[in-house]
C-alpha positions as CSV (number, residue, x, y, z in Angstrom):
1,M,-1.1,-24.1,-6.1
2,T,-3.3,-21.1,-6.8
3,I,-4.7,-18.6,-4.4
4,P,-7.4,-15.9,-4.9
5,L,-6.5,-12.2,-4.4
6,E,-9.6,-11.5,-2.4
7,G,-11.9,-13.2,0.1
8,P,-11.4,-15.6,3.1
9,R,-8.7,-17.7,1.5
10,F,-6.7,-14.6,0.6
11,A,-7.0,-13.4,4.2
12,E,-6.0,-16.9,5.6
13,A,-3.0,-17.1,3.2
14,Q,-1.7,-13.7,4.1
15,R,-2.0,-14.4,7.9
16,A,-0.1,-17.7,7.4
17,L,2.6,-15.8,5.3
18,A,2.9,-13.0,8.0
19,R,3.4,-15.4,10.8
20,F,6.0,-17.5,8.7
21,N,7.8,-14.3,7.7
22,H,8.1,-13.2,11.3
23,E,9.9,-16.4,12.1
24,R,11.7,-16.5,8.8
25,L,13.5,-13.1,9.6
26,T,13.9,-13.4,13.3
27,P,17.5,-14.4,14.4
28,S,17.5,-17.7,16.3
29,L,19.9,-20.3,17.6
30,G,18.4,-23.0,15.4
31,L,17.6,-25.2,18.4
32,E,14.0,-25.8,17.3
33,V,14.0,-26.3,13.6
34,S,10.5,-26.8,12.1
35,S,9.9,-29.6,9.7
36,A,10.7,-28.9,6.1
37,E,7.3,-29.9,4.9
38,P,5.2,-27.1,6.5
39,E,7.9,-24.6,5.4
40,R,7.7,-25.8,1.8
41,D,4.0,-25.5,1.9
42,V,4.2,-21.8,3.1
43,L,7.0,-21.1,0.4
44,D,4.6,-22.5,-2.2
45,L,1.9,-20.3,-0.8
46,E,4.2,-17.3,-1.1
47,G,5.1,-18.3,-4.7
48,A,1.5,-18.6,-5.6
49,F,0.5,-15.1,-4.2
50,V,3.4,-13.5,-6.1
51,A,2.5,-15.3,-9.3
52,A,-1.1,-14.3,-9.1
53,A,-0.1,-10.6,-8.4
54,R,2.3,-10.6,-11.3
55,E,-0.4,-12.0,-13.6
56,R,-2.7,-9.1,-12.5
57,M,0.0,-6.6,-13.5
58,A,1.0,-8.1,-16.8
59,T,-1.2,-5.8,-19.0
60,L,0.5,-2.7,-17.4
61,L,4.0,-3.7,-18.7
62,S,3.4,-3.6,-22.4
63,D,4.9,-0.1,-22.9
64,V,7.9,-0.2,-20.6
65,P,10.9,1.4,-22.4
66,D,14.3,-0.3,-22.0
67,D,16.4,2.8,-22.8
68,P,17.9,3.8,-19.4
69,M,16.9,7.5,-19.6
70,R,13.5,6.8,-21.0
71,F,12.9,4.1,-18.5
72,V,13.8,6.5,-15.6
73,R,11.3,9.0,-17.1
74,W,8.7,6.3,-17.3
75,F,9.4,5.3,-13.7
76,E,9.1,8.8,-12.4
77,R,5.7,9.3,-14.0
78,L,4.5,6.6,-11.6
79,A,4.4,9.2,-8.9
80,D,1.5,10.9,-10.8
81,D,-0.3,8.0,-12.6
82,G,0.7,4.8,-10.9
83,P,-1.8,2.7,-8.9
84,G,-3.0,4.4,-5.7
85,Q,-1.6,7.8,-6.4
86,G,-3.7,10.7,-5.4
87,D,-5.8,8.6,-3.1
88,P,-8.4,10.7,-1.1
89,L,-7.6,8.7,2.0
90,F,-4.6,10.9,2.8
91,P,-6.1,14.3,2.7
92,W,-8.9,12.9,4.8
93,L,-6.3,11.7,7.3
94,A,-4.7,15.2,7.3
95,C,-8.0,17.1,7.7
96,R,-10.6,14.9,9.4
97,A,-9.4,11.6,11.0
98,S,-10.1,11.3,14.7
99,H,-7.4,10.1,17.1
100,D,-8.8,6.6,17.1
101,E,-9.1,6.6,13.4
102,M,-5.5,7.7,13.1
103,K,-4.5,5.0,15.5
104,W,-6.3,2.4,13.5
105,F,-4.6,3.5,10.3
106,L,-1.1,3.5,11.9
107,G,-1.8,0.0,13.3
108,Q,-2.3,-1.2,9.8
109,E,0.8,0.6,8.5
110,V,3.0,-0.7,11.2
111,A,1.8,-4.3,10.6
112,G,2.4,-3.9,6.9
113,E,5.9,-2.4,7.4
114,A,8.6,-5.0,6.5
115,G,11.7,-2.9,7.5
116,F,13.1,-0.8,4.6
117,E,16.7,-1.3,5.8
118,D,16.4,-5.1,6.0
119,L,14.7,-5.3,2.6
120,L,17.4,-3.1,1.2
121,A,20.1,-5.3,2.8
122,L,18.6,-8.5,1.3
123,T,18.1,-6.8,-2.2
124,Q,21.7,-5.5,-2.5
125,V,23.4,-8.9,-2.4
126,K,25.7,-9.3,-5.4
127,M,24.3,-6.3,-7.1
128,P,26.7,-4.4,-9.5
129,R,29.0,-2.0,-7.8
130,R,27.5,1.4,-8.7
131,A,24.0,0.4,-7.7
132,K,25.3,-1.4,-4.6
133,L,27.2,1.8,-3.5
134,E,24.0,3.9,-3.7
135,M,22.1,1.1,-1.8
136,A,24.7,1.3,0.8
137,R,24.3,5.2,1.2
138,N,20.6,4.7,1.4
139,Y,21.0,2.0,4.0
140,W,23.4,4.2,6.1
141,D,20.6,6.8,6.2
142,E,18.1,4.3,7.2
143,M,20.5,3.3,10.0
144,G,20.7,6.9,11.3
145,R,24.3,7.2,9.9
146,G,25.5,5.2,12.9
147,Q,23.6,7.0,15.5
148,A,20.8,5.0,17.3
149,K,18.5,8.0,17.8
150,G,18.5,8.5,14.0
151,M,17.5,5.0,13.0
152,H,14.3,5.1,11.0
153,G,12.8,1.8,12.2
154,P,12.8,2.8,16.0
155,M,11.3,6.1,15.0
156,L,8.2,4.3,13.7
157,Q,8.1,2.3,16.8
158,T,8.1,5.4,18.8
159,L,5.0,6.6,17.0
160,A,3.4,3.2,17.5
161,D,4.2,3.3,21.2
162,H,2.6,6.8,21.4
163,F,-0.6,5.5,20.1
164,G,-0.5,2.2,21.9
165,V,-0.4,0.3,18.7
166,K,0.4,-3.4,18.9
167,P,-0.8,-5.1,15.7
168,T,-1.0,-8.9,15.1
169,P,-2.0,-10.8,12.0
170,E,-5.5,-11.3,13.4
171,T,-6.0,-7.5,13.9
172,T,-4.7,-6.4,10.6
173,V,-6.5,-6.3,7.3
174,P,-5.2,-8.9,4.8
175,E,-4.3,-6.2,2.3
176,A,-1.9,-4.6,4.7
177,L,-0.4,-8.1,5.5
178,A,-0.1,-8.7,1.8
179,L,1.9,-5.5,1.3
180,G,4.6,-6.6,3.8
181,N,4.5,-10.2,2.5
182,L,5.0,-9.1,-1.1
183,M,8.1,-7.0,-0.2
184,I,9.6,-9.8,1.9
185,A,9.0,-12.3,-1.0
186,L,10.7,-10.0,-3.6
187,A,13.7,-9.2,-1.4
188,S,14.3,-12.7,-0.1
189,N,14.3,-14.5,-3.5
190,R,17.2,-13.8,-5.9
191,H,15.1,-14.5,-9.0
192,T,12.9,-11.4,-8.0
193,A,15.8,-9.2,-6.9
194,F,15.3,-6.7,-9.7
195,Q,11.5,-6.6,-8.9
196,S,12.6,-5.8,-5.3
197,V,14.8,-2.9,-6.7
198,G,11.7,-1.4,-8.4
199,A,9.5,-1.9,-5.4
200,L,11.9,-0.1,-3.0
201,G,12.6,2.6,-5.6
202,V,8.9,3.3,-6.0
203,I,8.4,3.7,-2.2
204,E,11.1,6.4,-2.2
205,L,9.4,8.0,-5.1
206,T,5.8,8.1,-3.8
207,A,6.1,8.2,0.0
208,P,6.8,11.9,0.5
209,G,3.4,13.1,-0.6
210,R,1.6,10.6,1.6
211,A,3.9,11.2,4.5
212,A,3.2,14.9,4.3
213,H,-0.5,14.4,4.7
214,V,0.0,12.0,7.7
215,V,2.3,14.6,9.4
216,A,-0.5,17.2,8.9
217,G,-3.0,14.9,10.5
218,L,-0.6,14.1,13.4
219,R,0.0,17.8,14.1
220,R,-3.7,18.5,14.0
221,L,-4.2,15.9,16.7
222,D,-1.3,17.4,18.8
223,V,0.9,14.4,18.5
224,P,4.3,15.4,19.8
225,L,7.0,16.2,17.2
226,K,9.2,13.5,18.6
227,A,6.5,10.8,18.1
228,S,5.7,12.0,14.5
229,H,9.3,12.4,13.4
230,Y,9.2,9.2,11.3
231,F,6.8,10.7,8.8
232,S,8.2,14.2,9.0
233,L,11.6,12.8,7.9
234,H,10.2,10.7,5.1
235,A,8.3,13.6,3.7
236,V,11.6,15.3,3.0
237,L,14.4,12.8,3.0
238,D,12.7,10.3,0.5
239,V,12.7,13.1,-2.2
240,Q,16.5,13.1,-2.1
241,H,16.7,9.3,-1.9
242,S,14.5,8.9,-4.9
243,A,16.5,11.1,-7.1
244,A,19.7,9.3,-6.3
245,W,18.1,5.9,-6.6
246,N,16.7,6.6,-10.0
247,G,20.1,7.9,-11.4
248,E,22.5,5.6,-9.6
249,V,20.5,2.4,-9.3
250,L,17.8,2.2,-12.0
251,A,19.6,3.9,-14.9
252,T,22.9,1.9,-14.2
253,L,21.2,-1.3,-13.9
254,V,19.2,-1.0,-17.0
255,D,22.1,0.4,-19.0
256,E,24.0,-2.7,-18.1
257,D,21.2,-5.1,-19.1
258,R,18.1,-3.7,-20.7
259,R,16.0,-6.8,-19.8
260,R,16.1,-5.6,-16.3
261,A,13.7,-2.6,-17.1
262,R,10.7,-4.9,-17.3
263,A,11.5,-6.7,-14.0
264,I,12.1,-3.4,-12.2
265,A,9.0,-1.9,-13.5
266,E,7.1,-5.0,-12.5
267,G,8.2,-4.8,-9.0
268,A,7.3,-1.0,-8.8
269,L,3.8,-1.7,-10.1
270,L,3.3,-4.6,-7.7
271,R,4.2,-2.5,-4.8
272,L,1.8,0.4,-5.9
273,W,-1.0,-2.1,-6.7
274,C,-0.7,-3.6,-3.2
275,G,-0.6,-0.2,-1.7
276,A,-3.7,1.0,-3.6
277,R,-5.6,-2.2,-2.3
278,C,-4.6,-1.1,1.2
279,F,-5.8,2.5,0.7
280,E,-9.2,1.2,-0.8
281,R,-9.7,-1.2,2.2
282,Y,-8.9,1.6,4.7
283,R,-11.4,3.8,3.2
284,R,-14.0,1.1,3.4
285,H,-13.2,0.6,7.0
286,F,-13.6,4.4,7.7
287,G,-16.9,4.5,5.6
288,L,-15.5,7.2,3.3
289,G,-17.8,8.3,0.4
290,G,-19.6,11.2,-1.0
291,H,-18.2,14.4,-2.5
292,E,-17.3,16.6,0.2
293,K,-14.3,18.8,-0.7
294,L,-11.6,19.0,1.8
295,P,-9.4,22.0,2.5
296,S,-5.8,22.1,1.3
297,V,-3.1,20.8,3.5
298,P,-0.4,23.5,3.9
299,G,2.5,23.0,1.5
300,R,0.5,20.7,-0.8
301,T,-0.7,21.6,-4.2
302,D,-2.1,18.3,-5.5
303,Q,-5.4,18.2,-3.6
304,A,-7.9,20.1,-5.7
305,S,-9.6,16.9,-7.0
306,Y,-9.7,15.0,-3.7
307,H,-13.2,14.5,-2.4
308,V,-14.3,12.3,0.5
309,G,-17.1,12.2,3.0
310,P,-17.0,12.1,6.7
311,A,-16.2,8.8,8.4
312,L,-19.3,6.9,9.5
């Protein structure tokens, strides 16, 4: 089975996968078991999507080092030169997006969010001890260190509730659905577990800069601090998570088996590539273009070259 990465068939496939993944990860009593044939068809669809995306990334993997320290340095450079980094969408959200435009953006983000803590729990199964311990520390942070009010997932839901966001596969662009579908596929299959390690690690690496822009936009729109806390937290905490992940997870896994470097790198690039496609699709939705320079967002020093026009 093959599927395109653009167009109506791509959209149809991502919506089918999103519906399947919702049922796949929702606890049930098993009283209504679907027939194996439709499930097999959707799993084949998932495999075809991941295979097509991996093929698209193949040319970017030719220079991945397999020495642990050199690999970590290569990985960290993705924050500057990886797909989607420095996208002008985010300073525009910080400086210009209206309330309705921010609501639409958040709706897409919520729909594409697969639940970092659940992806992490799936990924860490049978991983080596040192990497597993760092994943456990990260998971504990995601779970609010045992306090319900500190759990990250409900924080995002609080923001969604503030904006009245209730996304469905039909109201979500396929690129956002593909992002969540990719993350679930990598974490749910043990043969792509190391790709999932790379994808999760690159989220920690690259999220803080984007989160800071979203926080600036939410504050400009007078969104209460309690509602915006999810992005405020990730603008800071993920910096610490990334440093620990790179040293305790990436370096140790590659040191134990250097073949893992390519798989981890592939997962990171897949995640960044899917993210970049989302940003491009969002900009098209907002009608961004032209060469109007945006003012700087306080606390950010990486915006001098960002130019976007007003939303149409």
